Wavefront OBJ file of the C-alpha trace (Angstrom):
o trace
v 43.808 67.280 168.905
v 42.609 70.312 170.305
v 39.082 71.831 171.143
v 38.881 75.673 170.830
v 35.976 77.348 172.093
v 35.387 81.096 172.469
v 33.135 82.819 174.935
v 31.921 86.020 174.005
v 30.039 86.332 177.181
v 32.642 88.372 179.134
v 34.580 89.565 176.125
v 33.631 93.206 175.832
v 36.458 93.819 172.861
v 33.294 92.668 170.467
v 30.586 95.046 169.942
v 27.499 94.805 168.310
v 27.856 98.433 166.957
v 31.091 97.478 164.972
v 29.252 94.827 163.082
v 27.094 95.656 159.954
v 23.579 93.788 160.678
v 22.109 92.116 163.376
v 21.840 88.834 161.021
v 25.734 88.651 160.595
v 26.166 89.142 164.453
v 23.937 86.069 165.287
v 25.663 83.793 162.187
v 29.022 85.264 163.659
v 27.784 84.276 167.367
v 26.798 80.630 166.171
v 29.775 79.995 164.099
v 32.241 81.110 167.147
v 30.172 79.471 169.859
v 30.688 76.204 168.258
v 33.520 74.186 169.327
v 35.724 73.135 166.205
v 38.470 71.081 166.123
v 42.225 71.032 164.899
v 43.005 68.031 163.637
v 46.504 68.663 162.082
v 48.229 64.812 162.038
v 51.472 65.216 163.408
v 52.311 61.403 163.063
v 52.788 61.053 166.958
v 50.354 58.201 167.100
v 52.050 56.334 164.603
v 49.856 53.610 163.422
v 47.942 53.415 166.787
v 45.859 56.111 165.614
v 42.432 53.924 165.974
v 40.414 56.226 163.796
v 36.757 55.231 163.300
v 36.432 52.797 160.753
v 35.345 54.168 157.458
v 33.246 51.169 155.834
v 29.867 51.421 157.626
v 29.083 47.847 156.389
v 32.342 46.418 157.818
v 31.516 48.254 161.277
v 28.341 47.219 161.470
v 29.545 43.485 160.607
v 32.123 43.949 163.480
v 29.717 45.407 165.958
v 27.693 42.537 165.690
v 30.262 40.412 166.611
v 31.749 42.713 169.520
v 28.614 43.050 172.173
v 31.150 43.092 174.728
v 34.647 42.181 175.685
v 36.699 41.322 178.863
v 40.292 40.210 179.465
v 40.352 37.411 182.004
v 43.950 37.317 182.969
v 45.231 39.583 185.908
v 49.006 40.266 185.199
v 50.738 43.678 184.270
v 50.346 42.800 180.542
v 46.741 41.888 180.746
v 46.181 45.340 182.126
v 48.164 46.858 179.257
v 46.036 44.695 176.968
v 42.941 46.000 178.757
v 44.164 49.817 178.504
v 44.738 49.433 174.652
v 41.286 48.240 174.302
v 39.830 50.987 176.146
v 41.704 53.310 173.860
v 41.088 51.513 170.701
v 37.627 50.426 170.418
v 35.627 53.626 171.333
v 37.945 55.433 168.782
v 37.273 52.521 165.890
v 33.702 52.425 166.485
v 32.525 55.973 167.471
v 30.971 54.321 170.718
v 31.941 52.884 173.622
v 32.082 48.477 173.726
v 30.959 47.443 177.316
v 33.617 45.798 179.200
v 33.625 42.561 181.458
v 30.276 41.807 179.884
v 29.978 38.609 181.704
v 27.370 35.984 179.760
v 26.930 38.439 176.687
v 26.283 36.737 173.172
v 29.297 37.793 170.742
v 31.656 38.747 173.195
v 35.430 38.840 173.027
v 37.520 37.001 175.548
v 41.146 37.565 176.087
v 43.438 35.736 178.465
v 45.920 33.054 178.603
v 45.552 28.972 178.193
v 45.576 28.911 182.191
v 42.770 30.719 182.444
v 39.848 28.696 183.742
v 37.409 30.364 180.938
v 39.668 29.590 178.413
v 41.003 26.095 179.669
v 39.284 24.245 176.703
v 41.168 26.211 174.107
v 44.691 25.153 175.424
v 45.230 22.458 172.744
v 44.887 25.458 169.957
v 48.084 27.109 171.593
v 49.811 23.804 171.609
v 53.167 23.839 169.614
v 53.158 27.310 169.029
v 56.118 29.379 170.350
v 55.771 30.868 173.926
v 54.477 34.455 172.151
v 52.382 33.044 169.670
v 48.605 33.313 169.874
v 45.225 32.058 168.385
v 42.069 34.058 167.458
v 39.135 31.785 167.378
v 35.451 31.587 167.242
v 34.103 29.599 169.889
v 31.345 28.927 172.873
v 32.153 30.428 176.008
v 29.659 29.705 178.739
v 27.509 28.782 176.296
v 27.635 32.202 174.258
v 29.113 32.822 170.908
v 32.272 34.486 171.466
v 35.748 35.215 169.942
v 38.417 34.291 172.013
v 42.329 35.486 171.741
v 44.466 33.171 173.572
v 48.021 32.390 174.241
v 50.322 30.334 176.643
v 51.586 33.560 177.742
v 50.592 37.395 178.428
v 52.726 38.688 175.964
v 51.431 36.613 173.473
v 48.157 37.410 174.385
v 48.952 41.130 174.061
v 50.245 40.165 170.724
v 47.210 38.582 169.842
v 45.156 41.855 170.961
v 47.359 44.026 168.629
v 46.569 41.633 165.709
v 42.876 41.764 166.653
v 42.932 45.672 166.509
v 44.912 45.508 163.105
v 42.177 43.432 161.295
v 39.108 45.824 162.460
v 41.758 49.019 161.353
v 42.554 47.338 157.963
v 39.317 46.206 157.031
v 39.761 42.623 157.161
v 37.303 39.753 157.816
v 37.664 38.318 161.998
v 38.569 34.829 160.968
v 40.269 32.275 162.519
v 44.135 33.172 163.302
v 47.050 31.117 164.405
v 50.343 33.082 164.341
v 53.577 32.824 165.948
v 56.934 34.729 165.297
v 59.378 33.064 163.028
v 62.068 34.856 165.083
v 63.055 34.723 168.666
v 64.636 37.918 169.235
v 63.156 41.007 167.186
v 65.258 44.054 168.177
v 65.895 47.633 167.772
v 69.575 48.627 168.326
v 69.568 52.247 169.208
v 72.582 54.066 168.142
v 72.188 56.704 171.220
v 74.607 58.257 172.753
v 74.657 59.498 176.709
v 74.610 63.137 175.635
v 71.637 62.590 173.754
v 73.212 62.756 170.140
v 72.162 59.702 168.041
v 74.873 58.626 165.416
v 73.297 58.669 161.893
v 69.927 59.687 163.776
v 67.783 61.928 161.621
v 65.151 62.589 163.832
v 66.078 64.823 166.541
v 67.894 63.896 169.582
v 67.729 60.484 171.810
v 64.392 59.576 173.243
v 66.186 58.546 176.412
v 66.621 61.837 178.668
v 69.334 60.417 180.578
v 69.627 63.218 182.809
v 65.955 63.348 183.962
v 65.768 59.633 184.354
v 65.254 57.708 186.960
v 63.057 60.614 188.537
v 60.868 61.364 185.472
v 59.804 59.171 183.142
v 58.311 60.744 180.014
v 55.033 59.331 178.747
v 56.479 58.999 175.225
v 58.622 55.951 176.478
v 55.256 54.052 177.299
v 54.291 54.896 173.786
v 57.182 53.626 172.276
v 56.559 50.616 174.005
v 53.073 50.449 172.735
v 54.526 51.098 169.109
v 56.867 48.149 169.405
v 54.676 45.539 170.851
v 52.023 46.196 168.241
v 54.256 45.064 165.722
v 55.957 42.415 168.004
v 59.296 43.782 168.608
v 60.203 42.419 171.868
v 63.950 43.912 172.587
v 65.748 47.192 172.647
v 69.357 48.044 172.562
v 69.406 51.460 174.299
v 72.844 52.440 173.329
v 75.394 53.074 170.522
v 77.456 50.077 169.201
v 80.176 52.563 169.697
v 80.018 52.134 173.250
v 80.447 54.088 176.543
v 81.535 52.275 179.363
v 79.646 54.740 181.570
v 76.419 53.519 181.003
v 77.377 50.010 183.187
v 77.798 52.360 186.300
v 75.589 52.333 189.163
v 74.351 55.947 188.161
v 73.350 54.535 184.791
v 72.038 51.119 185.638
v 69.231 53.143 187.784
v 68.274 54.967 184.593
v 68.194 51.814 182.839
v 66.208 49.834 185.315
v 63.900 52.674 185.133
v 63.243 52.219 181.419
v 63.167 48.334 181.652
v 60.303 48.766 184.131
v 58.419 50.757 181.665
v 59.052 48.373 179.187
v 58.543 44.905 180.850
v 54.722 44.725 180.745
v 54.814 45.298 177.037
v 56.808 42.251 176.333
v 59.954 44.164 175.966
v 63.621 43.319 177.422
v 66.329 46.128 177.405
v 70.035 45.176 176.390
v 73.125 47.338 176.221
v 76.182 47.901 174.387
v 79.318 46.559 176.130
v 82.381 48.433 175.750
v 85.051 45.696 175.422
v 87.789 47.897 177.594
v 85.512 48.565 180.324
v 87.364 46.473 182.747
v 90.165 48.847 182.364
v 88.242 52.049 182.419
v 85.807 51.173 185.225
v 87.628 48.675 187.065
v 91.111 49.953 186.891
v 92.439 46.637 185.415
v 95.876 46.917 183.201
v 94.115 44.508 180.592
v 91.147 43.408 178.843
v 92.154 40.373 177.921
v 89.458 37.912 177.623
v 91.517 35.219 179.075
v 92.491 37.027 182.202
v 91.115 35.418 185.303
v 90.855 39.317 186.571
v 88.843 40.377 183.514
v 86.775 37.682 183.478
v 86.059 38.043 187.125
v 85.268 41.678 186.450
v 82.652 40.897 184.274
v 81.234 38.194 186.138
v 80.656 40.625 189.004
v 79.541 43.507 186.612
v 76.952 41.132 184.911
v 75.612 39.998 188.493
v 75.158 43.553 189.467
v 73.253 44.483 186.440
v 70.528 41.514 187.183
v 69.988 43.064 190.543
v 68.937 46.346 189.023
v 67.123 44.443 185.995
v 66.196 40.629 186.445
v 65.210 40.315 182.912
v 67.876 42.151 181.329
v 68.733 40.582 177.841
v 72.448 40.682 177.427
v 74.735 42.825 175.529
v 75.515 43.965 171.694
v 79.271 44.234 171.073
v 81.226 46.025 168.504
v 84.919 44.942 168.710
v 87.895 45.506 166.716
v 86.160 47.375 164.136
v 86.763 50.870 163.355
v 88.701 51.642 166.106
v 86.847 49.928 168.899
v 88.593 47.990 171.151
v 88.627 43.922 171.290
v 89.838 40.433 171.772
v 92.151 40.907 168.883
v 94.316 43.501 171.101
v 95.324 40.747 172.811
v 95.986 38.179 170.305
v 92.667 36.345 170.817
v 89.771 35.695 168.671
v 86.299 36.821 168.523
v 84.755 33.809 169.601
v 87.220 34.410 172.797
v 85.550 37.717 173.658
v 82.067 36.640 172.971
v 82.347 33.487 174.967
v 83.568 35.207 177.994
v 80.592 37.457 178.222
v 78.621 34.556 177.301
v 79.559 32.603 180.028
v 78.582 35.190 182.477
v 75.585 35.806 181.299
v 74.508 31.973 180.976
v 72.849 31.636 184.473
v 70.684 34.691 183.889
v 69.560 33.533 180.403
v 71.027 36.408 178.848
v 72.675 36.537 175.211
v 75.314 38.265 173.382
v 75.270 39.610 169.600
v 78.441 40.379 168.550
v 78.981 42.065 165.307
v 80.658 40.649 162.082
v 80.970 44.005 161.156
v 84.801 44.338 160.963
v 87.569 45.356 158.828
v 91.284 46.262 158.988
v 92.907 48.889 156.446
v 96.231 47.547 157.116
v 94.791 44.167 155.235
v 95.447 44.849 151.538
v 92.545 43.309 150.064
v 88.791 43.782 149.307
v 87.290 44.908 152.367
v 83.828 43.135 151.661
v 86.153 39.845 152.138
v 87.455 40.489 155.625
v 84.474 39.941 158.092
v 83.955 36.530 156.343
v 87.530 35.788 156.174
v 87.644 36.598 160.543
v 84.445 34.954 161.105
v 84.183 31.841 158.928
v 86.995 29.822 160.725
v 84.960 30.469 164.090
v 82.024 28.456 163.193
v 81.072 26.480 165.864
v 83.238 27.799 168.646
v 80.801 30.280 169.943
v 78.681 29.436 172.909
v 75.142 28.669 172.362
v 74.045 32.010 173.975
v 76.130 33.902 171.385
v 74.410 35.442 168.144
v 76.864 36.702 165.456
v 75.153 40.042 164.286
v 75.601 40.083 160.398
v 74.871 43.108 158.041
v 72.592 42.317 155.425
v 75.255 43.006 152.965
v 79.120 42.411 153.263
v 80.203 46.361 152.789
v 77.944 48.798 154.935
v 74.380 49.530 154.664
v 74.410 50.469 150.911
v 71.101 51.191 148.602
v 71.812 47.738 147.320
v 74.502 44.923 148.168
v 74.512 41.364 147.286
v 73.553 39.330 150.540
v 76.332 38.748 153.041
v 78.303 35.560 152.429
v 78.623 34.727 155.881
v 74.935 33.809 155.502
v 75.076 30.368 154.564
v 78.682 29.792 155.683
v 78.435 29.408 159.358
v 75.891 26.591 160.059
v 77.101 25.905 163.404
v 76.354 29.323 164.451
v 73.394 31.488 165.505
v 73.095 34.282 162.981
v 71.292 37.518 163.633
v 70.846 39.592 160.406
v 71.297 43.503 160.966
v 69.339 45.960 158.914
v 69.254 49.541 159.171
v 66.337 51.756 159.425
v 67.864 54.898 159.675
v 68.553 56.362 156.310
v 72.402 57.033 156.494
v 72.951 55.990 153.043
v 69.888 56.754 151.782
v 69.101 60.709 151.734
v 68.812 60.771 155.508
v 64.904 61.679 156.446
v 64.476 63.984 153.716
v 64.365 61.251 151.049
v 61.648 58.845 150.921
v 62.745 55.101 150.962
v 60.565 52.436 151.920
v 63.012 49.737 152.777
v 61.033 46.225 153.032
v 61.843 45.637 149.636
v 65.770 46.086 150.719
v 64.869 43.709 153.610
v 63.058 41.146 151.668
v 65.603 41.185 148.880
v 68.105 40.007 151.434
v 65.789 37.711 153.254
v 64.327 35.947 150.079
v 67.822 35.521 148.432
v 69.054 31.967 148.029
v 72.405 31.070 149.740
v 72.402 27.523 148.252
v 74.104 26.418 151.431
v 72.215 23.158 151.458
v 71.206 23.409 147.771
v 68.355 25.215 146.031
v 65.916 26.604 148.462
v 68.005 27.768 151.162
v 67.373 31.679 151.775
v 68.730 33.959 153.897
v 65.276 33.861 155.775
v 65.625 30.174 156.803
v 69.571 30.827 157.778
v 68.246 33.384 160.139
v 64.889 31.635 161.385
v 66.859 28.567 162.292
v 64.938 26.280 160.242
v 67.895 25.669 157.737
v 70.521 24.478 160.759
v 68.140 23.699 163.354
v 68.980 26.659 165.841
v 66.724 27.644 168.338
v 68.130 31.177 169.384
v 67.060 33.168 166.145
v 66.153 36.892 165.498
v 66.474 40.031 163.420
v 68.204 43.421 164.501
v 66.995 47.031 163.011
v 69.221 50.050 163.479
v 66.498 52.311 164.623
v 65.215 55.519 162.920
v 63.523 56.871 165.955
v 64.278 60.002 167.641
v 62.449 62.517 169.731
v 60.972 64.268 166.857
v 57.381 64.761 167.260
v 56.772 62.249 164.355
v 59.130 60.119 165.801
v 61.046 59.282 162.447
v 62.034 62.647 160.826
v 60.292 61.956 157.366
v 56.470 61.517 158.249
v 56.450 58.420 155.825
v 59.489 56.651 157.125
v 57.273 55.516 160.092
v 56.589 52.619 157.524
v 60.318 51.454 157.919
v 59.798 50.806 161.527
v 56.679 49.133 161.226
v 57.806 47.029 158.176
v 60.649 45.643 160.181
v 58.737 44.705 162.852
v 56.246 42.911 160.933
v 58.867 41.304 158.813
v 60.824 40.176 161.956
v 57.670 38.342 163.052
v 56.864 36.818 159.504
v 59.437 37.348 156.895
v 57.036 35.736 154.308
v 54.862 38.705 154.294
v 55.258 40.870 151.045
v 56.200 44.418 150.968
v 52.999 45.338 149.235
v 50.955 43.790 152.111
v 52.905 45.501 154.758
v 52.735 49.013 153.065
v 48.789 48.466 152.721
v 48.427 47.661 156.248
v 50.657 50.834 157.432
v 48.758 53.140 155.097
v 45.243 52.181 156.367
v 46.126 52.192 159.752
v 48.592 55.347 159.372
v 47.109 57.700 157.014
v 44.042 56.842 155.097
v 41.367 54.197 154.589
v 40.276 55.301 151.300
v 41.137 52.874 148.405
v 42.221 55.457 145.853
v 44.698 57.105 148.347
v 45.917 53.713 149.752
v 46.576 52.202 146.261
v 48.539 55.441 145.230
v 50.584 55.625 148.299
v 51.205 52.106 147.960
v 52.401 52.646 144.573
v 54.818 55.248 145.675
v 56.440 53.324 148.670
v 57.137 50.535 146.461
v 58.987 52.287 143.690
v 61.118 54.244 146.161
v 63.828 51.346 146.875
v 64.527 51.299 142.853
v 64.244 55.203 142.592
v 66.857 55.701 144.958
v 69.309 53.285 143.752
v 69.067 54.886 140.320
v 69.860 58.257 141.415
v 72.578 57.249 143.816
v 74.215 53.990 142.991
v 73.063 52.744 139.955
v 73.989 49.603 137.944
v 76.044 48.134 141.407
v 77.834 51.306 142.144
v 78.340 51.757 146.110
v 80.146 53.848 148.449
v 80.142 56.866 146.722
v 78.404 59.398 148.878
v 79.920 62.211 150.900
v 83.073 62.324 153.354
v 82.188 61.198 156.908
v 78.823 62.840 156.999
v 77.602 60.292 154.093
v 75.320 63.127 152.661
v 75.162 63.800 149.008
v 77.161 62.411 146.234
v 80.945 62.616 146.257
v 82.676 59.744 143.977
v 85.936 61.932 143.807
v 86.883 61.378 147.732
v 90.458 59.866 147.860
v 93.663 60.154 149.582
v 92.285 59.892 153.236
v 94.116 57.823 156.170
v 91.979 54.626 155.108
v 91.672 53.711 151.277
v 88.425 51.811 152.445
v 87.253 55.248 153.583
v 87.149 56.643 149.915
v 84.798 56.414 147.229
v 87.883 55.696 144.632
v 88.512 52.443 146.184
v 85.205 51.067 145.424
v 84.074 52.262 141.963
v 87.597 52.214 140.565
v 86.907 54.484 137.409
v 89.600 54.764 134.765
v 89.878 55.433 131.095
v 89.063 51.582 130.697
v 86.001 51.404 132.528
v 84.349 51.358 136.067
v 83.500 49.044 138.605
v 85.277 46.954 141.634
v 86.517 43.530 139.810
v 85.365 40.852 142.773
v 84.919 37.786 140.139
v 87.416 35.025 140.178
v 89.756 37.047 137.996
v 89.717 40.102 140.435
v 89.596 39.979 144.555
v 87.451 36.915 144.254
v 85.190 38.090 147.052
v 82.631 36.164 145.301
v 84.633 32.958 146.051
v 83.129 33.556 149.251
v 79.508 32.392 148.061
v 78.566 29.078 147.388
v 79.084 27.766 143.825
v 75.533 28.444 142.364
v 75.855 31.968 143.327
v 79.116 32.278 142.166
v 77.731 31.182 138.873
v 75.489 33.825 138.735
v 77.792 36.626 139.000
v 80.980 35.753 137.817
v 80.339 35.825 133.996
v 80.093 39.470 132.671
v 77.672 38.436 130.476
v 75.305 36.518 132.622
v 75.860 38.914 135.473
v 72.482 40.413 136.655
v 72.936 44.291 135.907
v 71.507 45.366 138.953
v 74.894 44.294 140.418
v 77.182 44.382 137.308
v 79.530 47.317 139.039
v 79.565 45.199 142.350
v 81.358 42.030 140.926
v 83.107 43.519 137.456
v 85.231 46.213 136.183
v 83.492 46.847 133.129
v 84.383 48.755 129.773
v 82.499 51.994 129.232
v 81.755 50.601 125.522
v 80.339 47.315 126.990
v 76.978 46.541 125.363
v 74.121 46.396 127.804
v 70.759 44.357 127.381
v 69.092 47.615 126.285
v 71.704 47.621 123.357
v 73.178 50.756 124.939
v 76.946 51.349 125.969
v 77.319 51.248 129.555
v 78.132 55.183 129.754
v 74.656 55.675 128.214
v 73.227 53.242 130.203
v 74.420 54.819 133.245
v 73.691 57.991 132.259
v 69.949 57.228 131.233
v 69.541 55.328 135.026
v 70.600 58.285 136.608
v 67.922 60.218 134.755
v 65.179 57.516 135.276
v 65.727 57.831 139.246
v 65.532 61.817 138.764
v 62.054 61.292 136.486
v 60.724 58.738 139.260
v 60.698 61.289 141.830
v 59.094 63.678 139.627
v 56.321 60.872 139.229
v 56.386 60.647 143.101
v 55.457 64.413 143.170
v 52.713 64.110 140.312
v 51.217 60.859 142.396
v 51.648 62.814 145.699
v 49.966 66.243 144.258
v 46.553 63.923 143.470
v 46.099 63.197 147.264
v 45.633 67.237 148.024
v 42.372 67.651 150.038
v 42.198 63.615 150.592
v 45.257 63.259 153.111
v 45.641 65.517 156.442
v 46.615 69.170 154.779
v 49.660 69.628 157.191
v 50.960 65.956 155.995
v 50.473 66.852 152.461
v 52.292 70.080 152.706
v 55.179 68.373 154.373
v 55.669 65.519 152.348
v 55.272 67.880 149.354
v 58.200 69.985 150.577
v 60.266 66.924 151.167
v 59.303 65.464 147.743
v 60.802 68.623 146.229
v 64.112 68.180 148.410
v 64.330 64.669 147.102
v 63.928 65.680 143.539
v 66.721 68.419 144.065
v 69.124 66.208 145.470
v 68.301 63.185 143.183
v 69.322 66.175 140.288
v 72.376 66.659 142.562
v 73.232 62.984 142.567
v 72.907 62.902 138.895
v 74.536 65.855 137.729
v 77.917 65.256 140.153
v 78.192 61.495 139.382
v 77.791 62.065 135.577
v 80.509 64.986 135.453
v 82.746 63.090 137.441
v 82.768 59.871 135.633
v 82.566 61.906 132.124
v 86.343 62.532 133.069
v 87.114 59.134 132.761
v 84.528 57.817 129.875
v 85.448 60.741 127.670
v 82.065 60.588 126.178
v 79.030 63.024 125.876
v 75.985 63.040 127.499
v 73.566 61.328 125.198
v 70.128 62.373 123.919
v 67.834 63.880 126.686
v 69.993 64.113 129.268
v 70.061 67.640 130.581
v 73.309 69.399 130.864
v 74.195 70.077 134.360
v 73.559 73.439 136.030
v 76.758 73.769 138.089
v 80.415 72.578 137.133
v 82.295 69.762 138.546
v 84.409 71.841 140.530
v 81.213 73.582 142.322
v 80.155 70.245 143.466
v 83.428 69.389 144.871
v 83.690 72.565 146.614
v 80.590 71.536 148.563
v 81.088 71.090 152.462
v 78.598 70.091 155.267
v 80.417 70.263 158.344
v 77.162 70.160 160.505
v 75.378 67.564 158.569
v 72.927 65.479 161.248
v 74.055 62.007 162.623
v 78.030 62.437 162.559
v 79.504 60.407 165.248
v 80.553 63.316 168.076
v 84.393 63.536 169.106
v 84.889 62.715 172.353
l 1 2 3 4 5 6 7 8 9 10 11 12 13 14 15 16 17 18 19 20 21 22 23 24 25 26 27 28 29 30 31 32 33 34 35 36 37 38 39 40 41 42 43 44 45 46 47 48 49 50 51 52 53 54 55 56 57 58 59 60 61 62 63 64 65 66 67 68 69 70 71 72 73 74 75 76 77 78 79 80 81 82 83 84 85 86 87 88 89 90 91 92 93 94 95 96 97 98 99 100 101 102 103 104 105 106 107 108 109 110 111 112 113 114 115 116 117 118 119 120 121 122 123 124 125 126 127 128 129 130 131 132 133 134 135 136 137 138 139 140 141 142 143 144 145 146 147 148 149 150 151 152 153 154 155 156 157 158 159 160 161 162 163 164 165 166 167 168 169 170 171 172 173 174 175 176 177 178 179 180 181 182 183 184 185 186 187 188 189 190 191 192 193 194 195 196 197 198 199 200 201 202 203 204 205 206 207 208 209 210 211 212 213 214 215 216 217 218 219 220 221 222 223 224 225 226 227 228 229 230 231 232 233 234 235 236 237 238 239 240 241 242 243 244 245 246 247 248 249 250 251 252 253 254 255 256 257 258 259 260 261 262 263 264 265 266 267 268 269 270 271 272 273 274 275 276 277 278 279 280 281 282 283 284 285 286 287 288 289 290 291 292 293 294 295 296 297 298 299 300 301 302 303 304 305 306 307 308 309 310 311 312 313 314 315 316 317 318 319 320 321 322 323 324 325 326 327 328 329 330 331 332 333 334 335 336 337 338 339 340 341 342 343 344 345 346 347 348 349 350 351 352 353 354 355 356 357 358 359 360 361 362 363 364 365 366 367 368 369 370 371 372 373 374 375 376 377 378 379 380 381 382 383 384 385 386 387 388 389 390 391 392 393 394 395 396 397 398 399 400 401 402 403 404 405 406 407 408 409 410 411 412 413 414 415 416 417 418 419 420 421 422 423 424 425 426 427 428 429 430 431 432 433 434 435 436 437 438 439 440 441 442 443 444 445 446 447 448 449 450 451 452 453 454 455 456 457 458 459 460 461 462 463 464 465 466 467 468 469 470 471 472 473 474 475 476 477 478 479 480 481 482 483 484 485 486 487 488 489 490 491 492 493 494 495 496 497 498 499 500 501 502 503 504 505 506 507 508 509 510 511 512 513 514 515 516 517 518 519 520 521 522 523 524 525 526 527 528 529 530 531 532 533 534 535 536 537 538 539 540 541 542 543 544 545 546 547 548 549 550 551 552 553 554 555 556 557 558 559 560 561 562 563 564 565 566 567 568 569 570 571 572 573 574 575 576 577 578 579 580 581 582 583 584 585 586 587 588 589 590 591 592 593 594 595 596 597 598 599 600 601 602 603 604 605 606 607 608 609 610 611 612 613 614 615 616 617 618 619 620 621 622 623 624 625 626 627 628 629 630 631 632 633 634 635 636 637 638 639 640 641 642 643 644 645 646 647 648 649 650 651 652 653 654 655 656 657 658 659 660 661 662 663 664 665 666 667 668 669 670 671 672 673 674 675 676 677 678 679 680 681 682 683 684 685 686 687 688 689 690 691 692 693 694 695 696 697 698 699 700 701 702 703 704 705 706 707 708 709 710 711 712 713 714 715 716 717 718 719 720 721 722 723 724 725 726 727 728 729 730 731 732 733 734 735
């Protein structure tokens, strides 16, 4: 926000003689001498804008309950809480709320349960997770008060942010007891040391490694604030396709500088470990995890890391996948590799997050089966400080996938779900796609591992198999764009991930409502309009990209736009034809008991749901079955006609979003409205491209005309096939 004043006193370029009348001179001078504000919302402040409470009745009620406030703890995190309240309360109320008002009625008191002033409330946090907090109405020093109390300062900070959220969203200041359902709530940054971001669509990396550790960008603090406000407590700074240099002293000094910024906000830093680092940095002839010299090298390296960063969180590891080195290079298992690192981390309470995203193009079977085949036999063989990090679906972050069969298949192993916030397969940062419904679809899916009522959420929060090491991981959609996430409304996905990692029982609608009110507007009509748009985006995108269970039909390498014709690459499972298998008879990948039997990796009730072509939900039809073009769908249409109409519904739904957004002109920030209007136009154009290119391609096999109401494509299939995008953003650099 800028304040501009113009001083005419010394401005000789403006002369009364040039103006028509004295009256006009006076009006002009009065107008120009009044400061005015430029209030364009550039998105930088995210959901921490703390704009004034719009409802005067609510504001008056809050103000009666907040005559003063004080933080009675004294650590670094307590100071962060003070700073946030000093920033937030004047913005919300338009006036300063007195700080450290000792003995004032209706005060807000914040501290840990060890604070003498809050000792009487110790019982309220008994049984809560350490990061949990309580907001309660009580009497302190004989005065009516609201207390925010936790067993830890980090929990106290989470309580402060929750309290501010109540004010921002117009909620009553009722009693609250809240604790995270998962322990490790972590962002994975696929950031490279040269500041490029693999599959990143919001500019370059936040981490300016060249200027670190000497220059600490204030943006690092704002990043930490944003994460703490939604309960995220960890960040993996580097790409899963790891560079061993980050483990050298030069870079550890830089990592330390970031860790020092993040620590008061309850955020621990993690790194990705390149499995071959002992060879690349230590000049060893091998990286065999059972080799004594290799194990000693890792022990020494980890000891060194903790001298820089005493609360270092541990490692994320991608091994034996897409060309990355790993224990299988030496005839060892994933458990052998993970346990080597876990053993070295154990004395420091660090963890290993070992990714289950593995596949081998030399294996002549359905790629979606491979992770299960490799990891299921290892259940119970990992050390207690290892988490197996499993993508939400068995393929690769597609617009829609069934839940990964490893959820419910490894009861003796802590599993960490991995969601992708960055929109690699979801139109990049030009398409509006609110991902909370996708997250919830996975979290709510019933694995039947212990009978009905065994959803993925209970696998990952530890309640199904009594695990204490639990968590959720999200591949970050954050870059150095001013609005952080490229698309100004994509911030909702960062927010939703943090909120659902804290409490997976929240609904996508409730989370969207919070984010809109805190970030964009408090007006009920605006909130309802944007919420309806956000909640529609998941099904909209699926319809124009991957309808009826189609998957992996995007552009080669860059993953931008439609390309169902991709074939004849060095790996079959990197092509589109491998997955859709369209031919004269039909389309779809048969994963039923008659095909690859990938469905056999699920528990029997799940198999029963999807195995029968006639009973299979149509949203997953072409994922699990190769279906004749003439197959009668539940609508009464043939599969071909249904496919055409579903693509069209996707395009029409984007047009509906455009219409809804247009109604908000003048009600939301003008710059924001203009930007989103332009991006929705791009999304509509590209949805049309997806529809036309895919239908032209699949029509070669169906040999059927486009049904009534489906427009004739404006270009030929050959035109679409000739399109190339050599500099599409987010492509992995070639070293």
